[in-house]
C-alpha positions in Angstrom: -19.8 99.4 -48.1 -23.5 101.5 -48.5 -26.6 99.0 -46.6 -28.6 98.5 -48.8 -32.5 98.8 -48.2 -34.7 95.7 -49.3 -38.7 96.2 -49.6 -40.4 94.3 -47.3 -41.6 90.5 -48.5 -44.2 89.7 -46.1 -44.8 86.5 -47.2 -43.1 84.3 -45.2 -42.3 82.1 -47.5 -41.7 84.7 -50.2 -39.1 86.8 -48.1 -37.3 83.5 -47.6 -36.2 82.2 -51.4 -35.4 85.9 -52.3 -33.0 85.6 -49.2 -31.9 82.6 -50.6 -31.1 85.2 -53.5 -29.9 87.1 -51.6 -27.1 84.4 -49.4 -26.3 83.1 -53.5 -25.0 86.5 -54.6 -23.9 87.6 -51.9 -21.8 84.2 -51.5 -20.6 84.9 -55.5 -19.1 88.0 -54.6 -16.9 87.1 -52.4 -15.5 84.2 -54.4 -17.5 81.4 -53.3 -19.3 79.0 -56.3 -23.5 77.9 -54.5 -24.7 75.4 -56.2 -28.4 74.8 -55.2 -30.4 71.2 -54.8 -33.5 71.0 -56.8 -37.2 70.5 -54.5 -38.0 71.8 -51.6 -37.5 69.1 -49.7 -34.0 68.3 -48.9 -32.5 69.4 -45.1 -30.5 72.3 -45.9 -31.0 75.3 -49.0 -27.7 75.6 -51.4 -24.4 74.1 -50.9 -20.6 75.9 -50.8 -18.0 75.0 -52.5 -15.5 72.7 -54.7 -15.9 69.8 -55.6 -14.0 67.4 -52.6 -14.9 70.0 -50.2 -18.7 71.0 -50.1 -21.0 72.5 -46.7 -24.1 72.5 -46.8 -26.2 75.8 -46.2 -29.7 76.3 -44.7 -30.2 79.8 -44.9 -32.7 82.4 -43.2 -33.4 85.9 -42.6 -35.6 87.9 -39.8 -36.8 91.0 -39.5 -38.1 90.2 -35.9 -36.8 92.9 -33.3 -36.1 91.4 -29.5 -38.3 93.2 -26.9 -36.2 95.2 -25.9 -35.5 96.9 -29.3 -31.2 95.5 -28.8 -31.0 92.7 -31.7 -32.8 89.9 -33.2 -35.1 87.3 -33.0 -34.1 84.3 -35.6 -36.1 80.9 -36.2 -34.1 78.1 -36.9 -36.7 76.2 -37.4 -38.3 75.2 -40.2 -42.9 74.3 -40.6 -42.0 74.8 -37.0 -40.0 72.3 -36.5 -36.4 71.8 -35.4 -34.1 70.4 -37.7 -32.2 67.4 -37.1 -28.4 66.9 -36.0 -26.2 67.3 -38.8 -29.3 68.8 -41.5 -25.9 71.4 -42.3 -23.1 72.1 -41.9 -23.5 75.8 -40.8 -26.7 78.7 -41.0 -26.8 81.4 -43.2 -28.8 84.4 -41.2 -29.6 87.2 -42.6 -30.8 90.6 -40.3 -32.5 92.0 -43.5 -33.4 95.9 -40.7 -29.6 96.0 -41.2 -29.0 94.3 -44.4 -26.3 92.1 -42.5 -25.2 88.0 -42.5 -24.4 86.3 -39.6 -22.3 82.6 -40.7 -22.5 79.9 -38.0 -21.3 77.0 -37.8 -23.9 74.4 -36.8 -21.5 72.9 -33.6 -23.3 76.0 -32.1 -27.4 75.9 -32.2 -28.2 73.6 -29.7 -32.1 73.1 -29.4 
C-alpha cells in the first residue's frame, strides 16, 4: 500500500480532530466498527467493537521528531494534564509523516 501524505494542519485542535477522523476511516477499512461519543468532555475519543465487547480509544497524533532524528515524540496528555488511570483502554498514536499507526494498551503507558 502506498504511503499517504497529509497536508499540514497547523492548528493542533483541528489536527487532532482530523486524526480522529483518519482513525475511524482506517478502522472501518479493517472491518472494525467505530462510534464517537457526543461532546468534548469524555476521557476517550471513540469506542471500537461490537455490543458486549467495546474498548475505549484515545487518539493522538504527532509530527514532532526526536532531537536525534531517530523517532517521534507523542504526548499522551490532555490540556497539559495526565489522563487518569482507566480513562481509556487503548492509545491509537498516529505518526503523520510516516503514515503509521501504533495501537498501545493503556496498561503499558506510565506517567
